[in-house]
C-alpha positions as protocol buffer text, in pm:
chain_id: "A"
residue {
  index: 1
  type: UNK
  ca { x: -7146 y: -6721 z: 3520 }
}
residue {
  index: 2
  type: UNK
  ca { x: -6858 y: -6560 z: 3342 }
}
residue {
  index: 3
  type: UNK
  ca { x: -6651 y: -6703 z: 3063 }
}
residue {
  index: 4
  type: UNK
  ca { x: -6321 y: -6727 z: 3249 }
}
residue {
  index: 5
  type: UNK
  ca { x: -6040 y: -6942 z: 3123 }
}
residue {
  index: 6
  type: UNK
  ca { x: -5760 y: -7050 z: 3356 }
}
residue {
  index: 7
  type: UNK
  ca { x: -5427 y: -7093 z: 3177 }
}
residue {
  index: 8
  type: UNK
  ca { x: -5094 y: -7225 z: 3293 }
}
residue {
  index: 9
  type: UNK
  ca { x: -4757 y: -7223 z: 3124 }
}
residue {
  index: 10
  type: UNK
  ca { x: -4386 y: -7244 z: 3186 }
}
residue {
  index: 11
  type: UNK
  ca { x: -4141 y: -6968 z: 3097 }
}
residue {
  index: 12
  type: UNK
  ca { x: -3771 y: -7037 z: 3057 }
}
residue {
  index: 13
  type: UNK
  ca { x: -3589 y: -7367 z: 3087 }
}
residue {
  index: 14
  type: UNK
  ca { x: -3445 y: -7589 z: 3358 }
}
residue {
  index: 15
  type: UNK
  ca { x: -3353 y: -7414 z: 3681 }
}
residue {
  index: 16
  type: UNK
  ca { x: -3454 y: -7075 z: 3545 }
}
residue {
  index: 17
  type: UNK
  ca { x: -3805 y: -7178 z: 3452 }
}
residue {
  index: 18
  type: UNK
  ca { x: -4104 y: -7016 z: 3618 }
}
residue {
  index: 19
  type: UNK
  ca { x: -4474 y: -7087 z: 3615 }
}
residue {
  index: 20
  type: UNK
  ca { x: -4744 y: -6840 z: 3515 }
}
residue {
  index: 21
  type: UNK
  ca { x: -5111 y: -6903 z: 3587 }
}
residue {
  index: 22
  type: UNK
  ca { x: -5358 y: -6648 z: 3458 }
}
residue {
  index: 23
  type: UNK
  ca { x: -5732 y: -6597 z: 3450 }
}
residue {
  index: 24
  type: UNK
  ca { x: -5858 y: -6459 z: 3120 }
}
residue {
  index: 25
  type: UNK
  ca { x: -6197 y: -6296 z: 3126 }
}
residue {
  index: 26
  type: UNK
  ca { x: -6349 y: -6059 z: 2873 }
}
residue {
  index: 27
  type: UNK
  ca { x: -6017 y: -6038 z: 2691 }
}
residue {
  index: 28
  type: UNK
  ca { x: -5831 y: -5921 z: 3003 }
}
residue {
  index: 29
  type: UNK
  ca { x: -5573 y: -6137 z: 3184 }
}
residue {
  index: 30
  type: UNK
  ca { x: -5476 y: -6129 z: 3549 }
}
residue {
  index: 31
  type: UNK
  ca { x: -5253 y: -6348 z: 3757 }
}
residue {
  index: 32
  type: UNK
  ca { x: -5435 y: -6608 z: 3964 }
}
residue {
  index: 33
  type: UNK
  ca { x: -5385 y: -6535 z: 4335 }
}
residue {
  index: 34
  type: UNK
  ca { x: -5225 y: -6838 z: 4503 }
}
residue {
  index: 35
  type: UNK
  ca { x: -5445 y: -6801 z: 4815 }
}
residue {
  index: 36
  type: UNK
  ca { x: -5168 y: -6866 z: 5066 }
}
residue {
  index: 37
  type: UNK
  ca { x: -5401 y: -6692 z: 5313 }
}
residue {
  index: 38
  type: UNK
  ca { x: -5622 y: -7004 z: 5307 }
}
residue {
  index: 39
  type: UNK
  ca { x: -5350 y: -7277 z: 5317 }
}
residue {
  index: 40
  type: UNK
  ca { x: -4987 y: -7291 z: 5231 }
}
residue {
  index: 41
  type: UNK
  ca { x: -4895 y: -7614 z: 5054 }
}
residue {
  index: 42
  type: UNK
  ca { x: -4642 y: -7439 z: 4833 }
}
residue {
  index: 43
  type: UNK
  ca { x: -4548 y: -7084 z: 4738 }
}
residue {
  index: 44
  type: UNK
  ca { x: -4563 y: -7208 z: 4376 }
}
residue {
  index: 45
  type: UNK
  ca { x: -4867 y: -7296 z: 4171 }
}
residue {
  index: 46
  type: UNK
  ca { x: -4797 y: -7621 z: 3986 }
}
residue {
  index: 47
  type: UNK
  ca { x: -4972 y: -7902 z: 3802 }
}
residue {
  index: 48
  type: UNK
  ca { x: -4914 y: -8244 z: 3648 }
}
residue {
  index: 49
  type: UNK
  ca { x: -4847 y: -8431 z: 3970 }
}
residue {
  index: 50
  type: UNK
  ca { x: -5020 y: -8474 z: 4305 }
}
residue {
  index: 51
  type: UNK
  ca { x: -4858 y: -8281 z: 4591 }
}
residue {
  index: 52
  type: UNK
  ca { x: -4754 y: -7931 z: 4700 }
}
residue {
  index: 53
  type: UNK
  ca { x: -4792 y: -7684 z: 4416 }
}
residue {
  index: 54
  type: UNK
  ca { x: -5084 y: -7870 z: 4251 }
}
residue {
  index: 55
  type: UNK
  ca { x: -5273 y: -7860 z: 4583 }
}
residue {
  index: 56
  type: UNK
  ca { x: -5216 y: -7483 z: 4595 }
}
residue {
  index: 57
  type: UNK
  ca { x: -5337 y: -7445 z: 4234 }
}
residue {
  index: 58
  type: UNK
  ca { x: -5650 y: -7652 z: 4300 }
}
residue {
  index: 59
  type: UNK
  ca { x: -5732 y: -7440 z: 4607 }
}
residue {
  index: 60
  type: UNK
  ca { x: -5674 y: -7116 z: 4412 }
}
residue {
  index: 61
  type: UNK
  ca { x: -5888 y: -7219 z: 4114 }
}
residue {
  index: 62
  type: UNK
  ca { x: -6180 y: -7340 z: 4326 }
}
residue {
  index: 63
  type: UNK
  ca { x: -6171 y: -7026 z: 4540 }
}
residue {
  index: 64
  type: UNK
  ca { x: -6161 y: -6802 z: 4232 }
}
residue {
  index: 65
  type: UNK
  ca { x: -6433 y: -6985 z: 4039 }
}
residue {
  index: 66
  type: UNK
  ca { x: -6680 y: -7028 z: 4326 }
}
residue {
  index: 67
  type: UNK
  ca { x: -6608 y: -6720 z: 4528 }
}
residue {
  index: 68
  type: UNK
  ca { x: -6628 y: -6945 z: 4833 }
}
residue {
  index: 69
  type: UNK
  ca { x: -6314 y: -6994 z: 5040 }
}
residue {
  index: 70
  type: UNK
  ca { x: -6495 y: -7252 z: 5256 }
}
residue {
  index: 71
  type: UNK
  ca { x: -6594 y: -7458 z: 4949 }
}
residue {
  index: 72
  type: UNK
  ca { x: -6244 y: -7441 z: 4810 }
}
residue {
  index: 73
  type: UNK
  ca { x: -6089 y: -7554 z: 5139 }
}
residue {
  index: 74
  type: UNK
  ca { x: -6332 y: -7850 z: 5164 }
}
residue {
  index: 75
  type: UNK
  ca { x: -6294 y: -7982 z: 4809 }
}
residue {
  index: 76
  type: UNK
  ca { x: -5960 y: -7881 z: 4661 }
}
residue {
  index: 77
  type: UNK
  ca { x: -5796 y: -8218 z: 4739 }
}
residue {
  index: 78
  type: UNK
  ca { x: -6037 y: -8402 z: 4510 }
}
residue {
  index: 79
  type: UNK
  ca { x: -6018 y: -8134 z: 4241 }
}
residue {
  index: 80
  type: UNK
  ca { x: -5639 y: -8168 z: 4254 }
}
residue {
  index: 81
  type: UNK
  ca { x: -5660 y: -8545 z: 4205 }
}
residue {
  index: 82
  type: UNK
  ca { x: -5923 y: -8536 z: 3931 }
}
residue {
  index: 83
  type: UNK
  ca { x: -5815 y: -8227 z: 3733 }
}
residue {
  index: 84
  type: UNK
  ca { x: -5498 y: -8045 z: 3835 }
}
residue {
  index: 85
  type: UNK
  ca { x: -5271 y: -8347 z: 3862 }
}
residue {
  index: 86
  type: UNK
  ca { x: -5370 y: -8444 z: 3504 }
}
residue {
  index: 87
  type: UNK
  ca { x: -5304 y: -8108 z: 3340 }
}
residue {
  index: 88
  type: UNK
  ca { x: -5028 y: -8124 z: 3072 }
}
residue {
  index: 89
  type: UNK
  ca { x: -4685 y: -8032 z: 3205 }
}
residue {
  index: 90
  type: UNK
  ca { x: -4597 y: -7789 z: 2924 }
}
residue {
  index: 91
  type: UNK
  ca { x: -4913 y: -7581 z: 2943 }
}
residue {
  index: 92
  type: UNK
  ca { x: -5290 y: -7592 z: 2954 }
}
residue {
  index: 93
  type: UNK
  ca { x: -5621 y: -7407 z: 2938 }
}
residue {
  index: 94
  type: UNK
  ca { x: -5905 y: -7485 z: 3173 }
}
residue {
  index: 95
  type: UNK
  ca { x: -6237 y: -7321 z: 3093 }
}
residue {
  index: 96
  type: UNK
  ca { x: -6437 y: -7217 z: 3401 }
}
residue {
  index: 97
  type: UNK
  ca { x: -6726 y: -7424 z: 3256 }
}
residue {
  index: 98
  type: UNK
  ca { x: -6512 y: -7736 z: 3309 }
}
residue {
  index: 99
  type: UNK
  ca { x: -6456 y: -7638 z: 3673 }
}
residue {
  index: 100
  type: UNK
  ca { x: -6834 y: -7598 z: 3722 }
}
residue {
  index: 101
  type: UNK
  ca { x: -6898 y: -7929 z: 3545 }
}
residue {
  index: 102
  type: UNK
  ca { x: -6664 y: -8096 z: 3792 }
}
residue {
  index: 103
  type: UNK
  ca { x: -6836 y: -7926 z: 4085 }
}
residue {
  index: 104
  type: UNK
  ca { x: -7183 y: -8033 z: 3964 }
}
residue {
  index: 105
  type: UNK
  ca { x: -7074 y: -8395 z: 3911 }
}
residue {
  index: 106
  type: UNK
  ca { x: -6864 y: -8450 z: 4222 }
}
residue {
  index: 107
  type: UNK
  ca { x: -6931 y: -8195 z: 4496 }
}
residue {
  index: 108
  type: UNK
  ca { x: -7227 y: -7969 z: 4416 }
}
residue {
  index: 109
  type: UNK
  ca { x: -7203 y: -7622 z: 4564 }
}
residue {
  index: 110
  type: UNK
  ca { x: -7476 y: -7582 z: 4819 }
}
residue {
  index: 111
  type: UNK
  ca { x: -7599 y: -7242 z: 4922 }
}
residue {
  index: 112
  type: UNK
  ca { x: -7694 y: -7191 z: 5286 }
}
């Protein structure tokens, strides 16, 4: 398992603000794909509340961390409620280890 860290922050203020969600791994950062190909709750990744953008972020994080689109689609709603909706509005860091701890505690990933 890698040492990824998911980070989210807001750039700008008010109507001109935008959201950036990155995955940092081995000192390199990349934007987190929103995974609109799986489901489209929102074109924006968001956090700190419980609908739309946070659902998209939960789906994207689970798909990225597990490498399983099917797992992400089955469990993102609970991950959104337990983790994403509680992330601080102004910015956050979520270590991949915390994602895997949530998976192990709530919805263990089963291999077929």
